[in-house]
C-alpha positions in Angstrom: -71.1 216.9 -136.6 -67.7 216.1 -137.5 -69.7 215.7 -141.0 -71.1 218.9 -140.9 -67.8 220.4 -140.5 -66.8 218.2 -143.5 -69.4 219.3 -145.7 -68.7 222.4 -145.2 -64.9 222.2 -146.0 -65.4 220.4 -149.0 -68.8 223.3 -150.1 -65.7 226.1 -150.1 -63.7 224.0 -152.4 -66.8 224.1 -154.8 -67.7 219.9 -154.2 -71.3 220.3 -153.6 -72.8 217.5 -154.2 -70.2 215.3 -151.4 -71.4 218.2 -149.6 -74.9 218.0 -149.6 -74.6 214.2 -148.7 -72.2 215.0 -145.4 -74.8 217.2 -144.6 -78.0 215.2 -145.4 -76.1 212.2 -143.5 -75.8 214.4 -140.6 -79.3 216.2 -140.8 -80.5 212.6 -140.3 -77.9 211.7 -137.0 -80.1 215.4 -135.7 -76.8 218.0 -136.2 -78.4 221.4 -136.3 -75.9 222.7 -137.8 -76.3 220.0 -141.7 -79.8 221.2 -141.7 -79.4 224.8 -141.3 -77.1 224.3 -144.5 -79.5 221.6 -146.0 -82.5 224.8 -145.8 -80.0 227.6 -147.0 -79.5 225.1 -150.0 -83.5 224.1 -150.6 -84.4 227.9 -150.1 -81.5 228.7 -153.1 -82.9 225.7 -155.3 -86.6 227.4 -154.9 -88.3 224.8 -152.7 -89.5 226.1 -149.6 -91.2 223.2 -148.2 -88.2 221.4 -147.7 -86.1 224.7 -147.1 -88.6 225.0 -144.1 -88.6 222.1 -142.6 -84.9 221.8 -142.7 -84.5 225.5 -141.1 -87.7 224.0 -138.4 -85.1 221.3 -138.1 -82.5 223.5 -137.5 -83.8 226.2 -135.3 -84.7 222.8 -132.2 -81.2 223.5 -131.3 -81.0 227.1 -131.0 -79.5 228.1 -134.1 -80.0 231.7 -133.7 -78.6 232.4 -138.1 -81.1 229.9 -138.9 -83.8 231.7 -136.7 -83.2 234.6 -138.5 -83.0 233.0 -141.6 -86.3 231.3 -141.9 -87.8 234.4 -140.6 -86.7 236.2 -143.7 -87.6 233.5 -145.7 -91.8 232.9 -144.1 -91.5 237.4 -144.6 -91.0 237.3 -148.3 -93.8 234.9 -148.2 -96.3 236.7 -146.6 -96.1 234.6 -143.5 -95.1 238.1 -141.5 -96.7 237.3 -137.6 -94.5 233.7 -137.6 -91.1 235.9 -139.2 -91.8 238.3 -135.9 -91.2 235.3 -133.6 -88.3 233.8 -135.4 -86.6 237.5 -135.3 -87.7 237.8 -131.4 -85.7 234.6 -131.4 -83.7 235.1 -132.7 -82.9 238.1 -130.5 -84.3 237.2 -127.4 -80.6 234.8 -128.3 -78.0 237.4 -128.9 -77.9 237.4 -133.0 -77.5 241.2 -134.6 -79.1 240.3 -137.0 -82.8 239.0 -135.4 -82.4 242.1 -133.4 -81.7 244.2 -137.1 -84.8 242.2 -138.1 -86.7 242.7 -135.3 -86.2 246.5 -135.3 -87.2 246.4 -138.5 -90.2 244.5 -138.3 -91.3 245.9 -135.5 -90.3 249.7 -137.0 -92.8 248.6 -140.0 -95.3 248.6 -137.2 -94.9 252.0 -135.9 -93.8 250.4 -132.7 -90.4 252.9 -133.1 -89.3 252.9 -129.2 -89.0 249.2 -129.2 -87.7 249.3 -132.8 -84.9 252.3 -131.7 -83.5 250.5 -129.1 -83.1 247.0 -131.0 -81.4 249.1 -133.8 -79.1 250.8 -131.8 -77.9 247.2 -130.4 -77.6 245.9 -133.2 -75.6 249.2 -135.2 -73.2 248.8 -131.8 -72.8 245.1 -132.5 -71.4 245.6 -135.9 -74.9 245.1 -137.6 -74.7 247.6 -140.8 -78.1 247.3 -142.3 -79.6 248.1 -138.8 -76.8 251.4 -138.9 -78.7 252.4 -141.9 -82.1 251.9 -140.9 -81.2 253.4 -137.3 -79.5 257.2 -138.8 -83.0 257.0 -141.5 -84.7 257.1 -138.1 -83.1 259.6 -136.1 -82.7 262.1 -139.4 -86.4 261.9 -139.4 -86.8 262.3 -135.3 -83.6 265.7 -135.7 -81.3 263.9 -134.3 -78.3 265.2 -136.7 -75.3 264.5 -135.2 -76.4 260.4 -134.0 -78.0 260.3 -137.9 -74.7 261.0 -139.2 -72.8 258.9 -137.0 -75.1 255.2 -137.6 -75.4 256.5 -141.9 -71.5 257.4 -142.3 -70.5 254.3 -139.9 -73.4 252.1 -141.7 -72.2 254.0 -145.6 -68.4 253.1 -144.8 -69.1 249.8 -143.6 -71.6 248.8 -146.9 -75.1 249.7 -145.8 -76.6 250.2 -149.0 -79.6 251.7 -147.0 -77.3 254.0 -144.9 -75.8 255.2 -149.0 -79.1 257.5 -150.5 -79.5 258.9 -146.7 -75.7 259.5 -145.9 -75.3 261.2 -149.5 -78.2 263.5 -149.3 -77.0 264.4 -145.9 -73.7 265.2 -147.2 -75.5 267.0 -149.7 -77.6 269.2 -148.0 -74.5 270.0 -145.4 -72.3 271.5 -148.8 -74.9 273.8 -149.5 -76.9 275.7 -147.1 -79.3 276.5 -150.0 -80.3 273.5 -150.5 -81.8 272.5 -147.0 -83.6 275.9 -147.3 -85.2 274.7 -150.2 -85.6 271.9 -150.6 -83.4 269.8 -153.2 -85.6 270.7 -155.8 -83.9 272.6 -159.1 -86.5 274.2 -162.3 
């Protein structure tokens, strides 16, 4: 574990090769934290096979953050069922990003009530991506008060998914005629 921490310090200082060496050394000794770093590095370099190997190693140690990141990587390459399982495991371990990603995946599968519950939990824990998606879902359901709350909070915290819907809501509130006639202008 000590080498992984030292590797993190070196990485922060820009000494990537020295950090990588320490991560490799630690991972060979079974340090899942080091495996997590190696997985992220391999994914950033485009080596998905190596990233998958190290993500699996990191997940053996119940690293909920690695589970979420591994799930995202699998989702990008179309391995949706495996990604969903990793998001579920991450969420079960209490990871707010895992809850958000699982909620997002369930929402896309039209499992709205489960998605909403997870997104609410993740939003309450400060997961900004969840705030934007939850606000959009609530807006679609007609709950304008709750929708505004989450979209505004998400936008203030930097959620890209909240900016668009929140801006549209503000524009509609400022111009009631726009809301009644739609946003089209000729």
